[in-house]
N, C-alpha and C positions, 0 to 999 in steps of 0.2 A: 365292037369289045375297045376301039380305040376311041370311040366318042365318049364309054359307060368310064374309062380310064383318065382324059380329060377331064370329066366333071367333076370325079373323086380330087385329082389334085385342083381344081378351082375353088372345091370346098373347104380342102384343109388351108389354099391359100387364105381363104375369106376368112375363116378361124384364127392365121398366125398372124393376120392384120392386125383382131382386137384387140389381141395382145401384143404388141407392139404398141398398141395408143397406150401402151404402160397402166392400167386400170386390173383391177379386179375382175372374175368375170364369175356368172353358176353357168350350170346347164343349159338353164330355164332361160338365162339373161345369153346365154349368146345365140338360144332358138330366135327369140324375139330381134336379134338386130339384125342377123343372115338368112330366119325362115329355112332355116335347117333343122332336120329333123333330128330330136331327143336321143333315136338308138344310132344316126351317125353321128355325131356331135359326140356321145362318150367312146364312140372308136378310134375319132378323129383325136381325143382327150389323154386314150390310151397311149397313142402313135406319139402324141406330142412330150408324153413324161415317162418315158420309154427311150425317147431322142434325151432328155433332159431338158428341152427347150424350157417348160414350163414347168413348174411347178404345185404339189397341194399344197394350202394351207390351215387349212381347217373347215369350220360348219358357220357358214351364215346363222344370224339369228332368227330364232324360226319367228313364223307369224302364226300359229297355232296347228301349220302341221309338221311332214318332216322336215328338219334341218338339210337345209342346199348345200352343199359343198363345194367351196372358192378355188380358182385357180388363178395365178397369176405368172406374168414371163419370170423366167428366172434370169435375175440380172446380170450372171455369171456367165450363159450360156455362151455371149459374145464380149473379147473387150475394145475397142474402136479408138485410136491415135487419130486427134486434132491439132493440127497446128497452123498455127498461126507467122507467114510473114509479113515484116513491117519494116517501112523504110522510113526510118528519122531524122532528118537532117543528112549526113555524113556516117549516121550508124546503122546498120542491117542487123535484127532481130528477128531469133527463131524461137519459137513459144509454144513448146508441145507439150498436150496431156493428156494421158493415158484414161480416159473410161471409161463403168460401167452401162450395160440397156438400160440402167433407171439417170442416168447424166453425172453416179459421184464420181468425181475426178479424184483418181487411185494415186497417178502419178504427176512431177509436174518437170521440164524441166526448159531450161532457156540458154540463149546462144547468141549473142551480143559482139559484130564484131563490124571491120569496116571496108571488110571483102561481101559477103553475102553471093557466094557459089553455091555450088553443087556439090562439093566435098563437105562445106558444114553443113549444110542440110542434113546429108545423111550421119555426118555427125551424131544429129539432134534424134533421128530414126535408130539408129545406132545406141544411142539410150534408150530409146524409149522400148525397142525390142529386146536388153538384153535384162530390160527390169518384167515384161509384159511378156510369156510365148504364148499369151491365148489372144495375142494384138490378130484382128480379123480384117478389118479393114483402116484407111488410111484415108483424113478427108484432111485438105491443104483449101488453104485459105490464102490468095496472093494478090499484092496490088498490079494489077494487069489483064491481059490478056488471055485465055487457056483454049483449045478446040481440038476434040478426041487426045487429050494428054501432052499437048504440044504447046509451048510456052510461045506467042507471039509479044508483044509489045510489055514489058515490065521492070517497074519500078528497080528491081533487081535487077541489075544489066548484064552481069556473064551469064543469067539463066536464057537470056535472050534464045530463042532459036533450040532451045534444050527441047527432044522431047522425055521431060520429065515422064507422065506416065508409063511411058513402055520401060527407064530405069527403073522406076521403082518396082513396079511390075515385077523385071530380071529378078534385081535384087532381094526382094524379101519377098515375094510370089504373095503375095496379099492382094486385093481389089483394094481398088483407089477413088475417089472423084477429085478434085481440082476445080475450084471457080474463083470467077473475083470475090476481092475482099467486100466491094462495098456491094456487090451484089449476095452475097453470107448476109452482109450487116442489113440490109434491107428485108430479109425470109425474118432476125428476129423483129425485126419492127411490125413485123403483121402479126405475128404473136401479140406485140402490143394493142394492137387492133382487129382484131379481128372479125368485125360488122364489116370494114373496109376492103373490098376488092381490089380497089383501084389504088396503088399509093406507089410513092419513090421515097428515096434515101441518095440524097448527097452530102458527098463527104469532101470538107476542100481543107489539101494537106497545108503546110508553109511552107513547105520544100519543093511539091509537086504539083501536076496541073489535078484539074477535079476529077473523081467518078460518081459514076451515079447507078442504084441498080432498082428496076421496076417493077414491081408485080399487077398484073394483068389478071382479074379474074381467079384471087389467090394463088396463081399460078407465077414462078419468075422467067422473066422474057430477056432471051437473051442475041433473040436474032439470028438470021440465019446462020455468021459467021462469029456468033458472041462480041460482037462489036455494037452491042446496043448499050448506047447509056455514057459513050465513050465522049461525053462534051465538051471535052478539050481539042476536039477538032471543030469547034461550029462555025461558020465563015463568018461572025464578028470580030474577032481575032485575031491575029496572028499568034505562034507560043510565047512571040515577045515581047507586045502588046500585053499579054497574060499574062506574063512575067514582072510588068511592073505595075499593070491595074493591083497585084496580089502585095505591091509592096506600097502601095500609094492609095487605092480604093478599091478594096479588096469586096467592101460589100455593093458594092454598082454589079463588080463582076459577077457576086450571087445570085445580086438580082435577074438579068441576065438571063444568067443560064434556068433559074427555077421560071420564068415567066415563058422561057423557051420551052419546060414542059409543061406548062398550062396551055400554050395552042398544041401543041405536038399529040401532049397526051392526055392531058385533061383528069388526072393524080384527084383522087379525095384529099389526101392528105400528103404531105412531102415532110419526113425528117431528113433533118441538116445538124451535120456536125462538123464546127468548123475548126481550123488551129490558129485562125489568125483575127476570126470576126467574134468580137464576145455576145452582144444581143443583137440575134439572127430577127429582121423585117424586114418585109419587103418595102423598096422604095417607092418611091413616084419617079418611073425611069423613062417617063415620056411615051408609055405603052398604053396603048387603045384599050385591052383588054378589061371589058366590064369587069367590076368588083366582084359580083356577084357565080364568076367563076373561077377569083382566086381558091387555093387548098388551103386547108389549115396546117399552117406550119410546126412544126413541132422540133424543137431546138435540146437535139443531143448531148450530154458533155463529156459520152463516153464510150467509143464505138466498139472496143472489144472486146464489153460483156454481150451486144449484141451479134458479133462475131462470133461469141460462142457459140451463144441462143442456134444463130446459121449451122453452125456444122452441124449439131447434133441432131435440128430435124433433118439436113440432108443425109448423116450418117442413121438415122431413125428410117427414114421411107427411102434406102438405099435396102436395107434390113430386110424390109419391109417385103419390096420386090424380091430379093431374093427366094430360092424355091425352098432354103430352109436344109441341104445336104450341107452334113459337115462330118 
């Protein structure tokens, strides 16, 4: 009996994952996609409709036989809160969006301050919660390192050492995901190049140190302690020397970091967003790396839109993996 129940749950989850890819399905298409029987799919669809997780939207165009019924994810079954924490010189920005399952923005909040502390983050989330009681998940992008909900190194200095995940869970009672901003932007980059399994993204800000995200076989790579991609700690230059190079020759500093990725990771594509280099090109920096191993460099002018895409992807993946209980 236990194995039968496990199989049933597995079949339900497989059908749910199809719908969370945000497309229209018929029973026949679901059967072809999953290999499940039409009778079994009929029962699963009945349950998902009863829970209001999916909706019947009409009949497909006839191909000569009986018209097939079409179903789609109910966009309002879950609402998600996405928040970007961004450091800009001496300002701290909190930008929040509430979205539905189709990625449509329902509300947007923004707070800019000179402090950048937990109370201000709570203010943003309080506003989002007050406007939408259907929020089921918070997904945060932070300029720093977070492991198991605890902030380690962060450009928002007052959040260092804060167990942010536990605080959010206790205060709001919703699930959360906290991830490094450059990692999230790298996920956004992967949607631009879906056929490239190995790629990286580098962000070179004007005020703080460079960060890097890496996708290996289409999966984000964090390392065992979520420290992967912290190029600021490469042993070529001290932080003081990096500060000087950032002012005097940011292109050289960026080239050194890109070449390091070439040797260690060898990605096909590296997306680069720099606040201080107008045109990103690899310099002849004395490297002996053969040029046929060089990656394609893609210059990104605006990182926030990639972060929004990455946050949405993380949120949908989290909900797909959820057992569907509500």
